[in-house]
C-alpha positions in Angstrom: 128.6 101.7 -70.9 125.7 101.4 -68.4 123.6 99.6 -70.6 126.4 97.0 -71.1 126.7 96.3 -67.9 123.0 95.9 -67.2 123.5 93.5 -70.3 126.4 91.4 -68.5 124.4 91.0 -65.6 121.5 89.6 -66.9 123.7 87.4 -69.2 125.4 86.4 -65.8 122.4 86.0 -63.8 121.1 83.9 -66.8 124.4 81.4 -67.4 125.1 81.3 -63.3 121.5 79.6 -63.3 122.9 76.8 -65.4 126.3 76.9 -63.6 124.6 76.3 -60.4 122.8 73.1 -61.6 125.6 71.4 -62.9 127.5 72.8 -59.3 124.8 71.5 -57.4 125.5 68.1 -58.1 128.7 68.3 -57.7 128.3 69.8 -53.8 125.7 67.0 -53.6 128.1 64.1 -54.6 130.7 65.4 -51.8 128.0 66.5 -49.2 126.6 63.1 -48.9 129.8 60.9 -50.0 132.6 63.1 -49.2 133.8 62.7 -52.6 135.3 65.3 -54.7 134.5 64.4 -58.1 136.7 65.7 -60.5 135.1 63.8 -63.5 132.2 66.4 -63.1 133.6 68.3 -66.0 134.2 65.6 -68.4 130.3 64.3 -67.0 129.0 67.6 -68.6 130.9 67.4 -72.1 129.3 63.6 -72.2 126.1 65.0 -72.0 126.9 67.8 -74.5 127.6 65.1 -77.0 124.8 62.8 -76.4 122.2 65.7 -76.9 124.6 66.6 -80.0 124.4 62.9 -81.4 120.4 63.0 -81.0 119.8 66.2 -82.4 122.3 65.1 -85.3 122.0 61.7 -86.1 117.7 61.4 -84.8 116.6 65.1 -85.5 115.9 65.1 -81.8 115.4 68.6 -80.1 118.2 69.4 -77.4 115.3 69.8 -74.7 113.4 66.7 -75.7 116.5 65.1 -75.7 116.9 65.5 -71.9 114.3 62.9 -71.5 116.7 60.4 -72.7 120.2 61.8 -71.7 119.1 62.9 -68.1 118.5 58.8 -67.4 121.5 57.6 -69.6 123.7 60.2 -67.3 122.1 58.8 -64.1 123.1 55.2 -64.8 126.2 56.4 -65.8 126.9 57.8 -62.3 125.1 54.8 -60.8 127.7 52.5 -62.5 130.5 54.7 -61.5 129.5 54.8 -58.0 129.4 50.9 -58.0 132.3 50.8 -59.9 134.9 52.8 -58.0 133.5 55.0 -55.4 131.7 52.4 -53.0 135.2 50.7 -53.0 137.0 53.2 -51.2 137.6 53.2 -47.5 136.1 55.7 -45.4 139.4 57.2 -43.7 141.0 58.5 -47.4 137.5 58.3 -49.1 138.0 62.3 -50.0 141.7 62.3 -51.0 141.5 58.7 -53.0 138.4 60.3 -54.8 140.6 62.8 -56.5 142.6 60.4 -58.1 140.1 57.9 -59.3 137.5 60.5 -60.9 140.4 61.9 -62.3 141.2 58.3 -64.2 137.4 58.4 -65.0 137.6 61.7 -66.4 140.5 60.2 -68.8 139.0 57.3 -69.7 135.7 59.1 -70.4 138.0 61.9 -72.3 139.8 59.2 -74.4 136.9 57.3 -75.4 134.7 60.4 -76.6 138.2 61.6 -78.3 138.2 58.2 -80.5 134.3 58.4 -80.8 133.8 62.5 -82.0 137.5 63.1 -83.2 139.3 66.2 -81.3 137.5 68.3 -83.9 134.6 71.1 -82.0 131.3 70.7 -82.5 128.5 72.7 -81.3 124.7 71.8 -80.7 122.3 74.1 -83.3 118.6 74.5 -82.8 116.5 77.2 -84.0 116.5 78.6 -80.6 120.6 78.8 -80.2 121.1 82.2 -82.1 118.0 84.1 -81.6 117.1 86.5 -79.2 114.1 88.2 -77.5 113.9 91.9 -77.5 112.7 93.0 -73.6 112.9 96.8 -72.4 116.0 97.5 -74.5 117.7 94.5 -73.6 118.4 91.0 -76.0 117.9 88.2 -74.1 118.9 84.6 -76.1 116.5 82.1 -76.2 118.8 79.6 -75.3 119.5 81.5 -72.3 116.1 82.0 -71.1 115.4 78.3 -71.5 118.3 77.3 -69.9 118.0 79.1 -66.9 114.1 78.2 -66.4 115.1 74.7 -67.0 117.7 75.1 -64.7 115.5 76.8 -62.6 112.8 73.7 -62.8 115.2 71.3 -62.1 117.2 72.7 -58.9 113.4 73.3 -57.4 112.7 69.7 -57.9 116.3 68.5 -56.2 114.9 70.8 -53.3 111.4 69.3 -53.6 113.5 65.9 -53.5 115.7 66.5 -50.2 113.4 68.7 -48.3 110.2 67.2 -49.0 110.6 63.4 -49.6 111.7 60.5 -47.1 114.7 59.4 -49.2 115.7 63.1 -49.2 115.3 62.8 -45.1 117.7 60.0 -45.3 120.1 62.2 -47.6 119.9 65.1 -45.3 120.6 62.8 -42.1 123.8 61.3 -44.1 124.9 65.2 -45.1 125.0 65.7 -41.2 126.4 62.4 -39.6 127.0 59.0 -41.8 127.6 57.3 -38.7 124.3 57.9 -36.9 122.3 57.8 -39.9 123.1 53.7 -39.8 122.8 53.9 -36.7 118.9 54.9 -37.1 118.8 52.7 -40.3 119.2 54.2 -43.0 121.5 52.5 -46.0 123.6 54.8 -46.2 125.2 52.9 -49.3 122.2 53.1 -51.2 121.7 56.9 -50.6 125.0 57.3 -51.3 124.5 55.5 -54.6 121.4 57.6 -55.6 123.0 60.4 -54.8 125.9 60.1 -57.2 123.6 59.1 -59.6 121.3 62.4 -59.5 125.0 64.2 -59.2 126.0 63.3 -62.4 122.6 63.3 -63.9 122.2 67.1 -63.8 125.0 67.6 -66.1 123.2 66.4 -69.0 121.0 69.2 -68.5 124.1 71.7 -68.1 125.8 70.0 -70.7 123.1 70.4 -73.1 123.1 74.2 -72.7 126.6 74.4 -72.9 127.0 72.3 -75.6 124.5 74.9 -77.4 126.3 78.1 -76.1 129.7 77.3 -76.8 132.0 75.0 -79.6 133.3 72.2 -77.6 135.3 69.0 -77.2 136.5 66.3 -74.9 139.4 68.7 -73.5 136.9 71.2 -72.9 136.3 69.7 -69.6 139.3 70.7 -67.8 138.3 74.5 -67.9 134.6 73.3 -66.6 135.7 71.2 -64.1 138.0 74.1 -62.7 135.0 76.6 -62.8 132.7 73.7 -60.9 135.2 73.7 -58.6 135.8 77.3 -57.7 131.9 77.8 -57.3 131.8 74.7 -54.7 134.4 76.1 -52.7 133.3 79.8 -53.0 129.6 78.9 -51.6 130.7 75.9 -49.1 131.4 72.0 -50.0 128.1 70.3 -49.6 125.9 73.4 -49.7 123.3 73.6 -52.0 122.2 77.2 -51.7 125.7 78.2 -51.5 126.5 76.5 -54.8 123.5 78.4 -56.5 124.7 82.2 -54.9 128.0 81.3 -55.7 127.5 80.3 -59.4 125.5 83.6 -60.1 127.8 85.9 -58.1 130.9 84.1 -60.2 129.3 84.6 -63.5 127.8 88.2 -63.2 131.2 89.1 -61.9 132.9 87.8 -65.0 130.6 88.9 -67.5 130.8 92.6 -65.8 134.4 92.7 -65.9 134.6 91.5 -69.4 132.5 94.5 -70.5 133.9 97.3 -68.2 137.5 96.4 -67.9 138.7 93.6 -70.6 137.6 90.1 -71.5 141.4 89.2 -70.7 141.4 89.5 -67.1 137.3 88.2 -66.9 138.7 84.8 -66.2 141.6 86.0 -63.9 139.4 88.3 -61.7 136.8 84.8 -61.4 139.2 83.1 -59.7 140.5 86.1 -57.4 137.4 86.6 -56.5 137.6 83.2 -54.9 141.0 83.8 -53.4 139.6 86.9 -51.7 136.6 85.6 -50.3 138.6 82.2 -49.0 141.1 84.4 -47.2 138.0 85.9 -45.2 136.0 82.9 -44.7 137.7 79.8 -45.0 135.0 77.7 -45.1 133.0 79.5 -48.4 129.8 81.4 -48.1 127.8 78.5 -46.5 130.0 75.8 -45.4 130.4 74.4 -42.2 132.7 75.6 -40.1 133.5 72.2 -38.4 134.1 68.5 -39.7 131.4 66.6 -40.4 131.4 62.8 -38.3 132.0 60.4 -40.0 
């Protein structure tokens, strides 16, 4: 049992890194724009389908295909922000964003169902069903590769936010949109690019998800519930919180599945959210006061 629990912890950490990447995009969008993007789940599935199509029809390795799918999802994000998000009034932006992004999700789901049918598919590559044996434990290649990729992209995202002028503009917008405007920051441009980045990272997460799970368009509902739970637990707008919460939640779920029962794993996943929020309503690293608009 002890070795099984250690294996579950390892799997949870590796999987949590990928979920952290997807959740980071979601919390970035909220932090900059006060938008709750409930379409993030369908964007992940869209990324998975793009990787699947490139693999099946063009013979492109899923990781190599990210050179195509990440820019493609960035463009999709820019289009959604330009077409819908920027038209929302500041006062009711958060509430209305839920309805608008839900509508976007429904439209994309319909297009995917027409294009790919409702049958489940899965991304295949030589490393999907192989593992490396290390110190008595089996580490699936896809989880290891996915974790490394997620770590690289999260580091790149951190560098973008904390080592560039654009990142300074993003952080200023995170703290106070009005003050950012007063010092000459183009908040609308920052919001558009941030939304594009937040959607673009779903291409990477979607590829790993599609390689480790059979999926169709409806799979997005379970995904968005998990991603929202992660960003709420970590604290809305907190990138570090999303990382910690993702690893914690996925490790907890895998350990419960091994030590107790897979039936209860998902219930404990969301029960942990309720327990933490009852103690700390703002989440682990959330702001305790509302941000100035």
